[in-house]
Structure formats: structure tokens, C-alpha cells
C-alpha positions in Angstrom: -0.3 11.4 14.2 -2.7 14.3 14.0 -3.3 16.7 16.9 -6.6 18.5 17.2 -5.0 21.6 18.7 -2.6 22.0 15.8 -5.4 21.5 13.2 -7.7 23.9 14.9 -5.1 26.7 15.1 -4.4 26.3 11.3 -8.2 26.1 10.5 -9.0 29.3 12.4 -6.2 31.1 10.6 -7.2 29.9 7.1 -11.0 29.7 7.1 -11.6 33.4 6.5 -8.9 33.3 3.8 -10.7 30.6 1.8 -14.0 32.5 2.0 -12.2 35.5 0.6 -10.7 33.4 -2.2 -14.1 32.1 -3.1 -15.6 35.6 -3.2 -12.6 36.9 -5.2 -13.0 34.1 -7.7 -16.7 34.8 -8.1 -16.0 38.4 -8.8 -12.9 38.0 -11.0 -14.1 35.2 -13.3 -14.4 36.2 -16.9 -17.5 34.1 -17.4 -20.3 33.7 -14.8 -19.8 29.9 -14.6 -16.1 29.4 -15.0 -15.9 28.6 -11.3 -18.4 25.8 -11.8 -16.0 24.1 -14.3 -13.6 23.6 -11.4 -16.1 21.3 -9.8 -17.4 19.5 -12.8 -13.9 19.1 -14.1 -14.2 20.3 -17.7 -11.5 18.7 -19.8 -10.4 17.7 -23.3 -10.3 14.0 -24.1 -8.5 13.5 -27.4 -9.7 9.9 -27.8 -13.2 11.2 -28.1 -12.4 13.5 -31.1 -14.2 12.3 -34.2 -15.9 9.4 -32.3 -19.2 8.7 -34.0 -22.4 8.4 -32.1 -25.8 7.2 -33.5 -27.2 8.7 -36.7 -23.9 10.1 -37.8 -23.5 12.5 -34.8 -20.0 13.0 -33.5 -19.0 13.1 -29.9 -17.4 16.2 -28.5 -13.9 15.8 -27.0 -14.8 18.5 -24.5 -16.2 16.5 -21.5 -17.2 17.0 -17.9 -17.0 14.5 -15.0 -14.3 13.0 -12.8 -12.2 11.3 -15.5 -9.3 9.1 -14.6 -7.6 11.8 -12.5 -10.8 12.4 -10.5 -11.4 8.7 -9.9 -7.8 8.4 -8.7 -8.5 11.4 -6.4 -11.5 9.6 -5.0 -9.5 6.4 -4.4 -6.7 8.2 -2.5 -9.2 10.3 -0.6 -10.4 7.2 1.1 -6.9 6.5 2.4 -6.3 10.1 3.4 -9.7 10.3 5.1 -9.1 7.1 7.1 -5.9 8.7 8.4 -7.2 12.2 9.1 -10.2 10.8 11.0 -8.0 9.4 13.8 -6.8 12.2 16.2 -4.3 11.9 19.0 -5.7 11.8 22.6 -3.1 14.4 23.6 -2.5 18.0 22.7 0.8 18.5 21.0 2.5 20.1 24.1 1.3 17.1 26.1 2.8 14.7 23.5 6.2 16.5 23.6 6.3 16.3 27.3 6.1 12.5 27.0 9.5 12.6 25.2 11.3 14.4 28.0 14.2 12.3 29.1 13.8 10.3 32.2 16.1 7.3 32.7 13.4 5.5 34.6 11.1 5.8 31.5 13.8 4.9 28.9 12.0 1.9 27.6 8.7 3.8 27.3 10.4 6.7 25.5 12.2 4.4 23.1 8.9 2.7 22.2 7.3 6.2 21.8 10.0 7.1 19.3 9.6 3.9 17.3 5.9 4.6 17.1 6.5 8.2 16.0 9.0 7.1 13.3 6.5 4.6 11.9 3.8 7.3 12.0 6.0 9.6 9.9 6.5 6.7 7.4 2.7 6.5 7.0 2.3 10.3 6.9 4.9 10.5 4.1 2.5 8.3 2.0 -0.4 10.7 2.7 1.9 13.6 1.9 2.7 12.2 -1.6 -0.9 11.2 -2.3 -1.9 14.9 -1.8 0.9 16.8 -3.4 1.3 14.4 -6.4 -2.4 14.2 -7.1 -3.1 15.5 -10.7 -6.7 16.4 -9.7 -5.6 18.3 -6.6 -3.0 20.2 -8.7 -5.5 20.9 -11.5 -8.1 22.3 -9.1 -5.7 24.7 -7.6 -4.3 25.7 -11.0 -7.8 26.4 -12.4 -8.8 28.4 -9.3 -5.7 30.6 -9.8 -6.5 31.1 -13.5 -10.0 32.3 -12.5 -8.7 34.5 -9.8 -6.4 36.1 -12.4 -9.4 36.7 -14.7 -8.3 34.1 -17.2 -10.6 31.6 -18.9 -10.8 28.1 -17.5 -8.2 26.0 -19.2 -10.0 23.0 -20.8 -6.7 21.7 -22.1 -4.8 21.6 -18.8 -2.2 18.9 -18.7 0.6 18.1 -16.3 4.0 17.8 -18.0 5.2 14.3 -17.3 8.7 14.7 -18.8 10.9 17.4 -20.1 9.9 16.6 -23.7 6.3 15.7 -23.0 3.2 17.8 -23.6 1.8 19.9 -20.8 2.0 23.2 -19.0 4.7 22.3 -16.5 5.9 19.6 -14.1 4.0 19.1 -10.8 6.6 20.9 -8.7 6.6 23.8 -11.2 2.9 24.0 -11.2 2.7 24.0 -7.4 5.4 26.5 -6.8 5.3 28.9 -9.7 1.8 28.6 -11.2 -0.2 28.2 -7.9 1.7 29.2 -4.8 3.5 32.3 -6.2 0.4 33.6 -8.0 -2.0 33.1 -5.1 0.1 35.4 -2.9 -1.6 38.6 -4.2 -5.0 37.2 -3.2 -4.1 35.6 0.2 -0.7 35.9 1.9 -1.7 33.4 4.6 -2.6 30.7 1.9 0.7 31.5 0.1 2.6 31.1 3.4 0.8 27.8 4.0 1.8 26.4 0.6 5.4 27.6 1.3 5.5 25.9 4.6 3.8 22.6 3.6 5.2 21.9 0.1 8.9 21.3 -0.1 10.3 19.9 -3.3 13.3 18.4 -1.6 11.2 16.5 1.0 8.8 15.4 -1.7 11.7 14.0 -3.7 13.4 12.3 -0.7 10.1 10.6 0.2 9.2 9.6 -3.4 12.7 7.9 -3.8 12.9 6.5 -0.2 16.1 8.6 0.1 16.0 9.6 3.8 16.8 8.3 7.2 15.7 8.8 10.8 18.0 9.7 13.7 16.0 10.3 16.9 13.2 12.7 16.2 14.7 13.9 12.9 14.4 13.1 9.3 17.6 13.4 7.2 16.9 13.8 3.5 19.9 12.4 1.5 19.4 14.7 -1.5 21.1 18.0 -0.5 22.3 19.7 -3.7 24.9 22.4 -3.4 23.7 25.6 -5.2 20.1 24.4 -5.6 18.0 26.6 -3.3 15.2 24.0 -3.3 17.5 21.3 -1.9 19.3 22.9 1.0 18.0 20.8 3.9 20.4 18.4 5.8 17.9 17.8 8.5 14.2 18.1 9.2 13.2 17.9 12.9 10.0 16.0 13.5 8.5 19.2 15.1 8.9 20.9 11.6 7.5 17.8 9.9 4.4 18.1 12.2 3.8 21.7 11.0 4.3 20.7 7.4 2.0 17.7 7.6 -0.8 19.4 9.6 -0.7 22.3 7.2 -0.9 19.9 4.2 -3.9 18.2 5.7 -5.7 21.5 6.3 -5.0 22.6 2.7 -6.5 19.3 1.5 -9.5 19.9 3.8 -10.0 23.3 2.4 -9.6 22.0 -1.2 -12.6 19.8 -0.4 -14.4 22.6 1.3 -13.9 24.9 -1.7 -15.3 22.4 -4.2 -18.3 21.8 -2.0 -18.9 25.6 -1.6 -18.8 26.1 -5.3 -21.1 23.2 -6.0 -23.7 24.4 -3.4 -23.5 27.9 -4.9 -24.3 26.9 -8.5 -26.6 24.0 -7.4 -28.6 26.4 -5.3 -28.9 28.8 -8.3 -30.2 26.0 -10.5 -32.7 24.8 -7.8 -34.0 28.3 -7.3 -34.3 29.4 -10.9 -34.8 26.0 -12.6 -32.6 27.3 -15.5 -29.7 25.4 -17.1 -26.3 27.0 -16.5 -24.4 28.1 -19.5 -20.7 27.1 -19.6 -18.0 28.4 -21.9 -15.7 26.1 -23.7 -12.4 27.8 -24.7 -10.5 25.8 -27.2 -6.7 25.7 -27.6 -7.0 27.6 -31.0 -8.8 30.4 -29.3 -12.3 29.5 -30.6 -15.1 29.7 -28.0 -18.4 27.8 -27.9 -21.1 27.7 -25.3 -23.4 24.9 -24.0 -25.6 24.2 -21.0 -25.4 21.9 -18.0 -28.1 21.0 -15.5 -27.8 20.0 -11.8 -29.2 16.6 -10.6 -29.9 17.0 -6.9 -30.7 13.3 -6.5 -27.1 12.5 -7.5 -25.5 15.8 -6.5 -23.8 16.1 -9.9 -24.0 17.9 -13.2 -24.6 16.7 -16.8 -24.9 18.3 -20.2 -28.4 19.3 -21.1 
């Protein structure tokens, strides 16, 4: 379950950091509208390559819009939003007090524990929907690329197998390409990623390879010598911190996209001029085209 006091304490800590990340990205981007591409989801669709339109014109494989990953993100957002909209009536200290042992309340405490274990099952689904989401990962990856002064990567692809195409696996992208690189721009955001995303817990949830004992989760995937799989036990108190931080990182992921969209949409409405975007191809070639904002739909399209 979610506790307002826990969420508020994380929000107050991270809110100024995300404003700083937005300002850093605006300043560091190597083209004035690279940041907009994060919102309009520039991408390469190989199936469109060579596709013929009317009068012999050929479609460009460089596209904008949600795509399959964005549509999946929207679908899972509905589930996440339903869960995050229901907050506990207690503060977290008040909730913990309910668990204090009292033999006269044994039945009540047992039922409370069963309810909490069921809640962690449900929260584990939310956890996977966030950290496994390709669109969520891509947004963070592209933001870091822009913070680093690199061009937006139109050819971004998650590596689905050791021999498959792509930049890296999901866990490598999250740990190495996002978390570790964002540290120089915001230590609190880095710390939040480090606290919230744990490869071992992700794997134990994805493979249903854990058990509960009291207010503890026991992942059954300890690996001797593997620094990312050293947990024998995760107390529910630590899970609460992980999950609340995950929810707030997802909230700020949405906040950041809305902030970027309002920034560029406001520029378009003020000047009435199309926004030039840069398309950087995998062979190094660069082309430019324009997009326009449609306020009635709150979206963007090629001019």
C-alpha cells in the first residue's frame, strides 16, 4: 500500500532535482529540439523503409509517435495509476504500530500480515511494469544522452538476447547507461535509482522465485560471487522504501515529459513557427525536418 507521508518526503527531496535535470538538458542538448524528441518518441521503423506512398513517393523509416512501446506504456500506466491513486488512511509510523505484538490482537495482526503480503504481490506486478517498460527505459536513456551532449538516438533498441541487436539488456541500460551516468548531474536521482532498482529483486519477482516469512521477502536467487545477487532477505520495511521510490521516479518520468511538452508547445503557440528537429542516422548522416504542435490534440506531427 502507498503512504502519503512516505511519498511526500521523497517528492520534496526529488522535485528540485528534476527541475535541475530539465534545465541541464535544455542547456546541454547539441540541437535546440533534441529534448522534444524524447516526448514525440523519434524512432526508426525498418518495416517502413522503401514503403511506397502515392505518386511514387517513399515513406521515411524515421517516425514520431507512440509506437508499440508507447502504446504498451499507456496500457500499463492505467494499471499503475489505479494503484497509485489509492493511499493508506494511516501514516507509515501509524501502520507499523498496528503490527506491534499483542496476544489479545493476534487474530487482527495475522489478518493484517496476510493483507500486507497480498499487497506486496500486487506491488511486485507494478514494480515489473515500471522497470521492464521499454518506453520508460528509452525515455531515461535518451534524457541521459542529451544531458551528456550527445545526439538523440533514433536507432535506440533494447537488446532482447545476448546475440540480438540492441544497445544493451534492460538491466544494463538501467544500471550502467542511465543510473551511473546520471550521477554527475544529480546525486539524489542516482541514489533513488540505486535504492529502487535491484536486479536480484526484479529477477526473483519475474520468475516467481521468492517466498514470504512474516514481514520479509526471501529471494531464492542468491548467487555467490555475484555482487548484484547478494540478498538472502528483504524486510518489508525496505520493500516499502524501494516501492515508494519507484512510484515517485515513475511520477517524475511523467512530470518530465509533460514539462518538455509544455516548453516546446508554448514556444510554438507563441511564435507560430514549426520546430526543426534533427534526424541522426546510424551511418552518421544528418537530415532536418519540421514538426508542428496541435493544441487541440496536445500532440505533434510532421509538417
